[in-house]
Each structure stands twice: as C-alpha cells, then as structure tokens.
N, C-alpha and C positions, 0 to 999 in steps of 0.2 A: 532375679529382678532388675539388679543393676546391669546386666550385661544387655538386657532388653532395652533399658533406657538408653544405654550406650549406642545400640543399633540402630535404634529409632533416631537418635542425635545425627549418628554416620550418614544414614540414608538421607535425611531431611537436610544436610549440611548444604548441598548443591542447590536445593529449592531456596533456602534461607538467603544464601549469596546471590542467587539469581534475582529474588525478590529485592535484594538490596540494590543490586544494579540497575533493575528496571526503576525504583524509586529515585536513585541517582540521575539516571539519564532522563527521566521524565520532567526533572527540573530545569531541564534545555529545550523543552518541548516549544516549538513555535508552530502555529497554524494559520494559514490565510485561505480565503475563499477566492477563486479565479472564475470567471466566465469569459470562454474565448469561442470564435467561431473557427472551425477547422473543416478542411476538406477531407474527403476519404482518406487521401494519401498522407495528410498530416496526422490524422486520426490512426492511422496504421503507425506511423512512427512513433507516436505518443504510446500505442499499446507495445510496442516493441522496445521502447525504453524501458517501461513499466517493468515488462517481464525479464528485460537483462539486471533491473536493480534486483529482484528477487532471486533470479537465477545466480548471480552474481554474490548475492549476499547467503544464500542458503548455507554454502559450506562454511562460511566465516561465522555467521551469525549462529548456527544452529549448534554452536556450544553451548554446554549447560547455562552459561553465563547469560547469553542474549537470545535464548530460543524463544523467548517471548517477542523480541523485534522480528525474527524471520517469520513468526506466526502472523505478526500484524500486519507486515508486509504482503505476505502471501494472501491474507484476507482481502486486502486493500485491492490487489490487482483483479480480484474476481469483478469488481463493478466496471472498471475500465473495458474489461475482456466483453462483458455484456453488452456495454453500448457500441463496441466495435463490432461485434457479431450481428447486432441489430441493422447497423447500417451497411454491413456486407450482405446481409439477407434481402435488403431493400434497395435495389438498383436505381430505383426511381429518385432516390435521394442524393445529392451530390456534395452536400456539407451539412453540418448540424451545430447549432449553438449547445455547447457543454458548459455545465455547471460543476466544479469540483474544487476538493479541499486539498491543500498542498500541507504535507507536515513534514517539519524537519526536527532531527535530533542532533545531538553531539554525542559519539560514543568512540572512546578509545581517540580522541583528539581529532575524529573525522566528521563531517556532517552526513547524515543519512537523511535522505530526501525522498519522498514518494508521493504518488496521488491516491486519494481515497474519496469514497463518497460521490464519485463521478454520475451525472445525470443528463441526460440529454434533454434540454429544455425545448428547443425548437429544431424541425429539420427544413431543409431547402430542397425544393427542385424546381424544373422549369417553370411551375404555376406559382413560384415564389415560396414564401416562409409560412409555416403552419405548426402550431403547437403540437407537442408529441401527446 
C-alpha cells in the first residue's frame, strides 16, 4: 500500500510542479485587445511571426514544467492561421480589419508574447469595406 502511494506521488510530482509553475506564471499575465487593418502581406508576416513563436517555443516549453504554455501558444496559433487562409482563399480582398488578443507572460525572466482569438471583422476589396 505504501509503495502504491509512493508511486502515485512520484508520477504526479511533475504534474504538481507544472501546476505550481502555471499558477506562478499566470500571476504575470497581461492581456490587451488590438484592432488593426492589415494588407495580405502584413497578414502573412503576422502569421509567420506567430508560427515562429510556437516553433521556437515548442522545444523550450515542451518541458514538463511549461508544457501548458506550449499548448496555449499552439491553440492560439490556430485562429490566426484560419484568418490568414480565409484571405488567401479570397483573392478579391486586398486587406482586412482584424481584432485579436495579445497575451504576455513572464517566464524564466523572459517575456512570452503571442496573439490569440483573432477575428476578421471587415474585409476590403476594390468595391470598399464590408463586414465579414
């Protein structure tokens, strides 16, 4: 019985430490909402920057201590990708008004900043602006 309890504690240790790290890092969390008009090229740059944040962070944050952060950035990257693909599949639009959330954390003395919850509000074509 004692061995079973010890094994459960041993295998739960990393999860407990990860949860403690998440609670600590979440105390530094800052969020803001941004609304911008972006051309297709600027949208591509934003998408690539977001992908680089995730790709560069995957190895670093996939440690047991910060796997939650890697998962959070990965999930956030999905929304900007959907918006980018929408613009790419609609060549009639040359720019879009986008609203997104910027999330910042301090982890290991460094600032982690990424975009999430992006949404195209309006699109622009030669006929002018229209709501999406």
